[in-house]
mmCIF file as Biopython writes it, N, C-alpha, C and O atoms, coordinates in Angstrom:
data_model
#
loop_
_atom_site.group_PDB
_atom_site.id
_atom_site.type_symbol
_atom_site.label_atom_id
_atom_site.label_alt_id
_atom_site.label_comp_id
_atom_site.label_asym_id
_atom_site.label_entity_id
_atom_site.label_seq_id
_atom_site.pdbx_PDB_ins_code
_atom_site.Cartn_x
_atom_site.Cartn_y
_atom_site.Cartn_z
_atom_site.occupancy
_atom_site.B_iso_or_equiv
_atom_site.auth_seq_id
_atom_site.auth_asym_id
_atom_site.pdbx_PDB_model_num
ATOM 1   N N  . UNK A ? 1  ? 20.105 133.305 103.017 1.0 0.0 1  A 1 
ATOM 2   C CA . UNK A ? 1  ? 20.099 132.007 101.893 1.0 0.0 1  A 1 
ATOM 3   C C  . UNK A ? 1  ? 21.265 131.254 102.642 1.0 0.0 1  A 1 
ATOM 4   O O  . UNK A ? 1  ? 22.101 131.626 103.465 1.0 0.0 1  A 1 
ATOM 5   N N  . UNK A ? 2  ? 21.002 130.101 102.059 1.0 0.0 2  A 1 
ATOM 6   C CA . UNK A ? 2  ? 22.253 129.089 102.429 1.0 0.0 2  A 1 
ATOM 7   C C  . UNK A ? 2  ? 23.257 128.932 101.292 1.0 0.0 2  A 1 
ATOM 8   O O  . UNK A ? 2  ? 22.870 129.034 100.128 1.0 0.0 2  A 1 
ATOM 9   N N  . UNK A ? 3  ? 24.412 128.709 101.558 1.0 0.0 3  A 1 
ATOM 10  C CA . UNK A ? 3  ? 25.596 128.532 100.832 1.0 0.0 3  A 1 
ATOM 11  C C  . UNK A ? 3  ? 25.580 126.991 100.588 1.0 0.0 3  A 1 
ATOM 12  O O  . UNK A ? 3  ? 24.981 126.106 101.200 1.0 0.0 3  A 1 
ATOM 13  N N  . UNK A ? 4  ? 26.574 126.922 99.309  1.0 0.0 4  A 1 
ATOM 14  C CA . UNK A ? 4  ? 26.655 125.497 99.122  1.0 0.0 4  A 1 
ATOM 15  C C  . UNK A ? 4  ? 28.038 125.510 98.558  1.0 0.0 4  A 1 
ATOM 16  O O  . UNK A ? 4  ? 28.434 126.332 97.731  1.0 0.0 4  A 1 
ATOM 17  N N  . UNK A ? 5  ? 28.864 124.367 99.159  1.0 0.0 5  A 1 
ATOM 18  C CA . UNK A ? 5  ? 30.199 124.270 98.386  1.0 0.0 5  A 1 
ATOM 19  C C  . UNK A ? 5  ? 30.629 123.069 97.590  1.0 0.0 5  A 1 
ATOM 20  O O  . UNK A ? 5  ? 30.232 121.936 97.862  1.0 0.0 5  A 1 
ATOM 21  N N  . UNK A ? 6  ? 31.422 123.333 96.634  1.0 0.0 6  A 1 
ATOM 22  C CA . UNK A ? 6  ? 31.835 122.250 95.661  1.0 0.0 6  A 1 
ATOM 23  C C  . UNK A ? 6  ? 32.556 121.278 96.230  1.0 0.0 6  A 1 
ATOM 24  O O  . UNK A ? 6  ? 33.623 121.734 96.644  1.0 0.0 6  A 1 
ATOM 25  N N  . UNK A ? 7  ? 32.408 119.945 96.458  1.0 0.0 7  A 1 
ATOM 26  C CA . UNK A ? 7  ? 33.346 118.877 97.291  1.0 0.0 7  A 1 
ATOM 27  C C  . UNK A ? 7  ? 34.502 118.654 96.251  1.0 0.0 7  A 1 
ATOM 28  O O  . UNK A ? 7  ? 35.501 118.085 96.691  1.0 0.0 7  A 1 
ATOM 29  N N  . UNK A ? 8  ? 34.497 119.003 95.013  1.0 0.0 8  A 1 
ATOM 30  C CA . UNK A ? 8  ? 35.895 118.685 94.177  1.0 0.0 8  A 1 
ATOM 31  C C  . UNK A ? 8  ? 36.852 119.782 94.107  1.0 0.0 8  A 1 
ATOM 32  O O  . UNK A ? 8  ? 38.044 119.528 93.939  1.0 0.0 8  A 1 
ATOM 33  N N  . UNK A ? 9  ? 36.373 121.157 94.238  1.0 0.0 9  A 1 
ATOM 34  C CA . UNK A ? 9  ? 37.306 122.033 94.331  1.0 0.0 9  A 1 
ATOM 35  C C  . UNK A ? 9  ? 37.309 123.180 95.384  1.0 0.0 9  A 1 
ATOM 36  O O  . UNK A ? 9  ? 38.210 124.013 95.482  1.0 0.0 9  A 1 
ATOM 37  N N  . UNK A ? 10 ? 36.424 123.134 95.998  1.0 0.0 10 A 1 
ATOM 38  C CA . UNK A ? 10 ? 35.958 123.914 97.262  1.0 0.0 10 A 1 
ATOM 39  C C  . UNK A ? 10 ? 35.097 125.410 96.730  1.0 0.0 10 A 1 
ATOM 40  O O  . UNK A ? 10 ? 34.568 126.140 97.569  1.0 0.0 10 A 1 
ATOM 41  N N  . UNK A ? 11 ? 35.063 125.657 95.565  1.0 0.0 11 A 1 
ATOM 42  C CA . UNK A ? 11 ? 34.197 126.726 95.210  1.0 0.0 11 A 1 
ATOM 43  C C  . UNK A ? 11 ? 33.002 126.686 96.048  1.0 0.0 11 A 1 
ATOM 44  O O  . UNK A ? 11 ? 32.282 125.691 96.128  1.0 0.0 11 A 1 
ATOM 45  N N  . UNK A ? 12 ? 32.771 127.959 96.771  1.0 0.0 12 A 1 
ATOM 46  C CA . UNK A ? 12 ? 31.539 128.186 97.536  1.0 0.0 12 A 1 
ATOM 47  C C  . UNK A ? 12 ? 30.517 129.188 96.706  1.0 0.0 12 A 1 
ATOM 48  O O  . UNK A ? 12 ? 30.801 130.344 96.393  1.0 0.0 12 A 1 
ATOM 49  N N  . UNK A ? 13 ? 29.056 128.402 96.363  1.0 0.0 13 A 1 
ATOM 50  C CA . UNK A ? 13 ? 28.285 129.327 95.761  1.0 0.0 13 A 1 
ATOM 51  C C  . UNK A ? 13 ? 27.487 130.276 97.063  1.0 0.0 13 A 1 
ATOM 52  O O  . UNK A ? 13 ? 27.041 129.918 98.153  1.0 0.0 13 A 1 
ATOM 53  N N  . UNK A ? 14 ? 27.538 131.411 96.495  1.0 0.0 14 A 1 
ATOM 54  C CA . UNK A ? 14 ? 26.829 132.134 97.719  1.0 0.0 14 A 1 
ATOM 55  C C  . UNK A ? 14 ? 25.672 133.157 96.847  1.0 0.0 14 A 1 
ATOM 56  O O  . UNK A ? 14 ? 25.946 134.054 96.049  1.0 0.0 14 A 1 
ATOM 57  N N  . UNK A ? 15 ? 24.369 132.708 97.276  1.0 0.0 15 A 1 
ATOM 58  C CA . UNK A ? 15 ? 23.412 133.088 96.756  1.0 0.0 15 A 1 
ATOM 59  C C  . UNK A ? 15 ? 23.121 134.834 96.699  1.0 0.0 15 A 1 
ATOM 60  O O  . UNK A ? 15 ? 22.366 135.488 95.980  1.0 0.0 15 A 1 
ATOM 61  N N  . UNK A ? 16 ? 24.003 135.218 97.707  1.0 0.0 16 A 1 
ATOM 62  C CA . UNK A ? 16 ? 23.917 136.785 97.696  1.0 0.0 16 A 1 
ATOM 63  C C  . UNK A ? 16 ? 24.719 137.340 96.379  1.0 0.0 16 A 1 
ATOM 64  O O  . UNK A ? 16 ? 24.389 138.294 95.676  1.0 0.0 16 A 1 
ATOM 65  N N  . UNK A ? 17 ? 25.640 136.651 96.262  1.0 0.0 17 A 1 
ATOM 66  C CA . UNK A ? 17 ? 26.748 136.996 95.041  1.0 0.0 17 A 1 
ATOM 67  C C  . UNK A ? 17 ? 26.095 136.480 93.648  1.0 0.0 17 A 1 
ATOM 68  O O  . UNK A ? 17 ? 26.147 137.222 92.667  1.0 0.0 17 A 1 
ATOM 69  N N  . UNK A ? 18 ? 25.494 135.233 93.569  1.0 0.0 18 A 1 
ATOM 70  C CA . UNK A ? 18 ? 24.905 134.618 92.402  1.0 0.0 18 A 1 
ATOM 71  C C  . UNK A ? 18 ? 26.232 134.075 91.764  1.0 0.0 18 A 1 
ATOM 72  O O  . UNK A ? 18 ? 27.270 133.891 92.399  1.0 0.0 18 A 1 
ATOM 73  N N  . UNK A ? 19 ? 26.044 133.822 90.303  1.0 0.0 19 A 1 
ATOM 74  C CA . UNK A ? 19 ? 27.080 133.825 89.525  1.0 0.0 19 A 1 
ATOM 75  C C  . UNK A ? 19 ? 26.918 134.278 88.193  1.0 0.0 19 A 1 
ATOM 76  O O  . UNK A ? 19 ? 26.677 133.571 87.215  1.0 0.0 19 A 1 
ATOM 77  N N  . UNK A ? 20 ? 27.092 135.709 88.229  1.0 0.0 20 A 1 
ATOM 78  C CA . UNK A ? 20 ? 26.676 136.498 87.016  1.0 0.0 20 A 1 
ATOM 79  C C  . UNK A ? 20 ? 27.429 136.065 85.595  1.0 0.0 20 A 1 
ATOM 80  O O  . UNK A ? 20 ? 26.822 136.194 84.532  1.0 0.0 20 A 1 
ATOM 81  N N  . UNK A ? 21 ? 28.706 135.575 85.637  1.0 0.0 21 A 1 
ATOM 82  C CA . UNK A ? 21 ? 29.378 135.082 84.657  1.0 0.0 21 A 1 
ATOM 83  C C  . UNK A ? 21 ? 28.377 133.858 83.890  1.0 0.0 21 A 1 
ATOM 84  O O  . UNK A ? 21 ? 28.292 133.740 82.667  1.0 0.0 21 A 1 
ATOM 85  N N  . UNK A ? 22 ? 27.809 133.177 84.678  1.0 0.0 22 A 1 
ATOM 86  C CA . UNK A ? 22 ? 27.131 132.062 83.980  1.0 0.0 22 A 1 
ATOM 87  C C  . UNK A ? 22 ? 25.540 132.361 84.105  1.0 0.0 22 A 1 
ATOM 88  O O  . UNK A ? 22 ? 24.714 131.449 84.095  1.0 0.0 22 A 1 
ATOM 89  N N  . UNK A ? 23 ? 25.179 133.803 84.229  1.0 0.0 23 A 1 
ATOM 90  C CA . UNK A ? 23 ? 23.839 134.220 84.184  1.0 0.0 23 A 1 
ATOM 91  C C  . UNK A ? 23 ? 22.758 133.975 85.096  1.0 0.0 23 A 1 
ATOM 92  O O  . UNK A ? 23 ? 21.545 133.916 84.893  1.0 0.0 23 A 1 
ATOM 93  N N  . UNK A ? 24 ? 23.506 133.833 86.244  1.0 0.0 24 A 1 
ATOM 94  C CA . UNK A ? 24 ? 22.836 133.622 87.637  1.0 0.0 24 A 1 
ATOM 95  C C  . UNK A ? 24 ? 22.725 134.689 88.630  1.0 0.0 24 A 1 
ATOM 96  O O  . UNK A ? 24 ? 23.620 134.909 89.446  1.0 0.0 24 A 1 
ATOM 97  N N  . UNK A ? 25 ? 21.490 135.442 88.560  1.0 0.0 25 A 1 
ATOM 98  C CA . UNK A ? 25 ? 21.605 136.590 89.208  1.0 0.0 25 A 1 
ATOM 99  C C  . UNK A ? 25 ? 21.609 136.685 90.565  1.0 0.0 25 A 1 
ATOM 100 O O  . UNK A ? 25 ? 20.879 135.897 91.167  1.0 0.0 25 A 1 
ATOM 101 N N  . UNK A ? 26 ? 22.392 137.624 91.320  1.0 0.0 26 A 1 
ATOM 102 C CA . UNK A ? 26 ? 22.294 137.622 92.650  1.0 0.0 26 A 1 
ATOM 103 C C  . UNK A ? 26 ? 21.104 137.632 93.283  1.0 0.0 26 A 1 
ATOM 104 O O  . UNK A ? 26 ? 20.192 138.349 92.872  1.0 0.0 26 A 1 
ATOM 105 N N  . UNK A ? 27 ? 20.962 136.789 94.425  1.0 0.0 27 A 1 
ATOM 106 C CA . UNK A ? 27 ? 19.847 136.674 95.086  1.0 0.0 27 A 1 
ATOM 107 C C  . UNK A ? 27 ? 19.194 135.185 94.679  1.0 0.0 27 A 1 
ATOM 108 O O  . UNK A ? 27 ? 18.184 134.873 95.309  1.0 0.0 27 A 1 
ATOM 109 N N  . UNK A ? 28 ? 19.501 134.605 94.060  1.0 0.0 28 A 1 
ATOM 110 C CA . UNK A ? 28 ? 19.248 133.217 93.534  1.0 0.0 28 A 1 
ATOM 111 C C  . UNK A ? 28 ? 19.643 132.321 94.318  1.0 0.0 28 A 1 
ATOM 112 O O  . UNK A ? 28 ? 20.845 132.206 94.560  1.0 0.0 28 A 1 
ATOM 113 N N  . UNK A ? 29 ? 18.669 131.466 94.898  1.0 0.0 29 A 1 
ATOM 114 C CA . UNK A ? 29 ? 18.857 130.261 95.857  1.0 0.0 29 A 1 
ATOM 115 C C  . UNK A ? 29 ? 19.426 129.255 94.954  1.0 0.0 29 A 1 
ATOM 116 O O  . UNK A ? 29 ? 19.211 129.156 93.746  1.0 0.0 29 A 1 
ATOM 117 N N  . UNK A ? 30 ? 20.288 128.413 95.797  1.0 0.0 30 A 1 
ATOM 118 C CA . UNK A ? 30 ? 20.954 127.365 94.925  1.0 0.0 30 A 1 
ATOM 119 C C  . UNK A ? 30 ? 19.909 126.334 94.411  1.0 0.0 30 A 1 
ATOM 120 O O  . UNK A ? 30 ? 20.149 125.824 93.316  1.0 0.0 30 A 1 
ATOM 121 N N  . UNK A ? 31 ? 18.781 125.969 95.070  1.0 0.0 31 A 1 
ATOM 122 C CA . UNK A ? 31 ? 17.785 125.192 94.394  1.0 0.0 31 A 1 
ATOM 123 C C  . UNK A ? 31 ? 17.273 125.569 93.317  1.0 0.0 31 A 1 
ATOM 124 O O  . UNK A ? 31 ? 16.884 124.775 92.460  1.0 0.0 31 A 1 
ATOM 125 N N  . UNK A ? 32 ? 17.193 127.004 93.199  1.0 0.0 32 A 1 
ATOM 126 C CA . UNK A ? 32 ? 16.671 127.661 91.818  1.0 0.0 32 A 1 
ATOM 127 C C  . UNK A ? 32 ? 17.520 127.869 90.776  1.0 0.0 32 A 1 
ATOM 128 O O  . UNK A ? 32 ? 17.197 128.414 89.721  1.0 0.0 32 A 1 
ATOM 129 N N  . UNK A ? 33 ? 18.635 127.432 91.058  1.0 0.0 33 A 1 
ATOM 130 C CA . UNK A ? 33 ? 19.679 127.323 89.729  1.0 0.0 33 A 1 
ATOM 131 C C  . UNK A ? 33 ? 19.310 126.265 88.842  1.0 0.0 33 A 1 
ATOM 132 O O  . UNK A ? 33 ? 19.066 125.157 89.317  1.0 0.0 33 A 1 
ATOM 133 N N  . UNK A ? 34 ? 19.224 126.512 87.363  1.0 0.0 34 A 1 
ATOM 134 C CA . UNK A ? 34 ? 19.023 125.345 86.647  1.0 0.0 34 A 1 
ATOM 135 C C  . UNK A ? 34 ? 19.843 124.116 86.882  1.0 0.0 34 A 1 
ATOM 136 O O  . UNK A ? 34 ? 21.000 124.231 87.287  1.0 0.0 34 A 1 
ATOM 137 N N  . UNK A ? 35 ? 19.305 122.943 86.651  1.0 0.0 35 A 1 
ATOM 138 C CA . UNK A ? 35 ? 19.850 121.663 86.930  1.0 0.0 35 A 1 
ATOM 139 C C  . UNK A ? 35 ? 21.055 121.379 86.168  1.0 0.0 35 A 1 
ATOM 140 O O  . UNK A ? 35 ? 21.845 120.543 86.605  1.0 0.0 35 A 1 
ATOM 141 N N  . UNK A ? 36 ? 21.337 122.141 84.796  1.0 0.0 36 A 1 
ATOM 142 C CA . UNK A ? 36 ? 22.591 121.917 83.839  1.0 0.0 36 A 1 
ATOM 143 C C  . UNK A ? 36 ? 23.560 122.978 84.218  1.0 0.0 36 A 1 
ATOM 144 O O  . UNK A ? 36 ? 24.592 123.043 83.551  1.0 0.0 36 A 1 
ATOM 145 N N  . UNK A ? 37 ? 23.357 123.921 85.310  1.0 0.0 37 A 1 
ATOM 146 C CA . UNK A ? 37 ? 24.487 124.705 85.620  1.0 0.0 37 A 1 
ATOM 147 C C  . UNK A ? 37 ? 25.688 123.897 86.115  1.0 0.0 37 A 1 
ATOM 148 O O  . UNK A ? 37 ? 25.489 122.766 86.557  1.0 0.0 37 A 1 
ATOM 149 N N  . UNK A ? 38 ? 26.904 124.401 86.069  1.0 0.0 38 A 1 
ATOM 150 C CA . UNK A ? 38 ? 28.014 123.617 86.289  1.0 0.0 38 A 1 
ATOM 151 C C  . UNK A ? 38 ? 28.929 124.606 87.276  1.0 0.0 38 A 1 
ATOM 152 O O  . UNK A ? 38 ? 28.891 125.821 87.084  1.0 0.0 38 A 1 
ATOM 153 N N  . UNK A ? 39 ? 29.615 124.131 88.163  1.0 0.0 39 A 1 
ATOM 154 C CA . UNK A ? 39 ? 30.623 124.861 88.916  1.0 0.0 39 A 1 
ATOM 155 C C  . UNK A ? 39 ? 31.506 125.508 87.946  1.0 0.0 39 A 1 
ATOM 156 O O  . UNK A ? 39 ? 32.107 124.843 87.102  1.0 0.0 39 A 1 
ATOM 157 N N  . UNK A ? 40 ? 31.627 127.014 88.051  1.0 0.0 40 A 1 
ATOM 158 C CA . UNK A ? 40 ? 32.504 127.734 87.424  1.0 0.0 40 A 1 
ATOM 159 C C  . UNK A ? 40 ? 33.899 127.555 87.434  1.0 0.0 40 A 1 
ATOM 160 O O  . UNK A ? 40 ? 34.549 128.022 86.499  1.0 0.0 40 A 1 
ATOM 161 N N  . UNK A ? 41 ? 34.551 126.854 88.493  1.0 0.0 41 A 1 
ATOM 162 C CA . UNK A ? 41 ? 35.963 126.572 88.494  1.0 0.0 41 A 1 
ATOM 163 C C  . UNK A ? 41 ? 36.237 125.356 88.150  1.0 0.0 41 A 1 
ATOM 164 O O  . UNK A ? 41 ? 37.291 125.298 87.517  1.0 0.0 41 A 1 
ATOM 165 N N  . UNK A ? 42 ? 35.698 124.311 88.311  1.0 0.0 42 A 1 
ATOM 166 C CA . UNK A ? 42 ? 35.921 122.762 87.958  1.0 0.0 42 A 1 
ATOM 167 C C  . UNK A ? 42 ? 34.925 122.121 87.021  1.0 0.0 42 A 1 
ATOM 168 O O  . UNK A ? 42 ? 35.176 121.078 86.418  1.0 0.0 42 A 1 
ATOM 169 N N  . UNK A ? 43 ? 33.926 122.700 86.932  1.0 0.0 43 A 1 
ATOM 170 C CA . UNK A ? 43 ? 32.828 122.216 85.866  1.0 0.0 43 A 1 
ATOM 171 C C  . UNK A ? 43 ? 31.936 120.742 86.154  1.0 0.0 43 A 1 
ATOM 172 O O  . UNK A ? 43 ? 31.462 120.031 85.268  1.0 0.0 43 A 1 
ATOM 173 N N  . UNK A ? 44 ? 31.852 120.504 87.604  1.0 0.0 44 A 1 
ATOM 174 C CA . UNK A ? 44 ? 31.085 119.519 87.992  1.0 0.0 44 A 1 
ATOM 175 C C  . UNK A ? 44 ? 29.743 120.112 88.187  1.0 0.0 44 A 1 
ATOM 176 O O  . UNK A ? 44 ? 29.535 121.321 88.285  1.0 0.0 44 A 1 
ATOM 177 N N  . UNK A ? 45 ? 28.717 119.044 88.245  1.0 0.0 45 A 1 
ATOM 178 C CA . UNK A ? 45 ? 27.325 119.600 88.340  1.0 0.0 45 A 1 
ATOM 179 C C  . UNK A ? 45 ? 26.728 119.896 89.738  1.0 0.0 45 A 1 
ATOM 180 O O  . UNK A ? 45 ? 27.457 119.763 90.720  1.0 0.0 45 A 1 
ATOM 181 N N  . UNK A ? 46 ? 25.593 120.244 89.864  1.0 0.0 46 A 1 
ATOM 182 C CA . UNK A ? 46 ? 25.017 120.481 91.235  1.0 0.0 46 A 1 
ATOM 183 C C  . UNK A ? 46 ? 25.015 119.521 92.096  1.0 0.0 46 A 1 
ATOM 184 O O  . UNK A ? 46 ? 24.884 119.897 93.261  1.0 0.0 46 A 1 
ATOM 185 N N  . UNK A ? 47 ? 25.140 118.122 91.880  1.0 0.0 47 A 1 
ATOM 186 C CA . UNK A ? 47 ? 25.236 116.988 92.428  1.0 0.0 47 A 1 
ATOM 187 C C  . UNK A ? 47 ? 26.462 116.932 93.378  1.0 0.0 47 A 1 
ATOM 188 O O  . UNK A ? 47 ? 26.428 116.250 94.402  1.0 0.0 47 A 1 
ATOM 189 N N  . UNK A ? 48 ? 27.648 117.735 92.983  1.0 0.0 48 A 1 
ATOM 190 C CA . UNK A ? 48 ? 28.952 117.493 93.684  1.0 0.0 48 A 1 
ATOM 191 C C  . UNK A ? 48 ? 29.042 118.743 94.733  1.0 0.0 48 A 1 
ATOM 192 O O  . UNK A ? 48 ? 30.091 119.114 95.258  1.0 0.0 48 A 1 
ATOM 193 N N  . UNK A ? 49 ? 27.677 119.362 94.956  1.0 0.0 49 A 1 
ATOM 194 C CA . UNK A ? 49 ? 27.703 120.583 96.082  1.0 0.0 49 A 1 
ATOM 195 C C  . UNK A ? 49 ? 26.936 119.875 97.281  1.0 0.0 49 A 1 
ATOM 196 O O  . UNK A ? 49 ? 26.105 118.969 97.235  1.0 0.0 49 A 1 
ATOM 197 N N  . UNK A ? 50 ? 27.489 120.591 98.418  1.0 0.0 50 A 1 
ATOM 198 C CA . UNK A ? 50 ? 26.939 120.249 99.770  1.0 0.0 50 A 1 
ATOM 199 C C  . UNK A ? 50 ? 26.664 121.478 100.226 1.0 0.0 50 A 1 
ATOM 200 O O  . UNK A ? 50 ? 27.260 122.495 99.871  1.0 0.0 50 A 1 
ATOM 201 N N  . UNK A ? 51 ? 25.620 121.417 101.142 1.0 0.0 51 A 1 
ATOM 202 C CA . UNK A ? 51 ? 25.322 122.591 101.934 1.0 0.0 51 A 1 
ATOM 203 C C  . UNK A ? 51 ? 26.338 122.832 103.015 1.0 0.0 51 A 1 
ATOM 204 O O  . UNK A ? 51 ? 26.817 121.949 103.726 1.0 0.0 51 A 1 
ATOM 205 N N  . UNK A ? 52 ? 26.618 124.101 103.069 1.0 0.0 52 A 1 
ATOM 206 C CA . UNK A ? 52 ? 27.549 124.673 104.178 1.0 0.0 52 A 1 
ATOM 207 C C  . UNK A ? 52 ? 27.046 124.791 105.634 1.0 0.0 52 A 1 
ATOM 208 O O  . UNK A ? 52 ? 26.035 125.465 105.833 1.0 0.0 52 A 1 
ATOM 209 N N  . UNK A ? 53 ? 27.525 124.328 106.426 1.0 0.0 53 A 1 
ATOM 210 C CA . UNK A ? 53 ? 26.854 124.317 107.888 1.0 0.0 53 A 1 
ATOM 211 C C  . UNK A ? 53 ? 27.270 125.930 108.712 1.0 0.0 53 A 1 
ATOM 212 O O  . UNK A ? 53 ? 26.866 126.163 109.852 1.0 0.0 53 A 1 
#
């Protein structure tokens, strides 16, 4: 699965880890995260994340 990075703070969303503190289970693809999810470090939305090459 593909990783995405927050352009604001550099947080990397890794699907293998998910974001358990926000209720996102490990194995959840970025595209499957609810649209109202926000970066756990800086609070911006999914629109501020870009695919890691």
